[in-house]
Residue, then its C-alpha position, 0 to 999 in steps of 0.5 A: x494505468x493499472x493492469x486488470x485481469x479478466x475473470x479475476x485473479x487469485x494469484x496473490x498479486x495486488x495492484x494496490x492496497x491500504x497498508x496496515x502501517x499507514x492506513x491513511x494511504x494507498x500503496x500501488x504495486x509498481x509492477x502492475x503499472x504500464x511501462x515499468x521494468x520490474x527488474x530495474x526496481x530497487x527497494x529503498x527500505x525493507x519492512x520486517x513483517x514477521x515482527x510487525x509491531x516492533x518494525x512499525x515502532x522503529x519506523x515511526x521512531x526513525x521517520x516521525x511518520x505516525x498515522x494520524x489519529x483515527x486513521x483507518x483503512x475502511x475510512x480511506x477506502x470509503x473516501x476513494x469510493x466517494x471520490x470515484x462517483x464524482 
């Protein structure tokens, strides 16, 4: 279950988002999930956001996981919204 805050939150914490590096996916902030001990979470990799283009190119070269052609965050979000109404 994702945590929700009444009255809206402008604290910068995002429960989920569509990452620019993988616009065909949704990333969930584990710290917003019930029963997660945030202090025990350990990152498995780091991403250099200051040098985004170079870091993205290295990630794709290392993993071979490039976004599919035509992937776009707006399309991903619309697909989620379409499924929610079902």
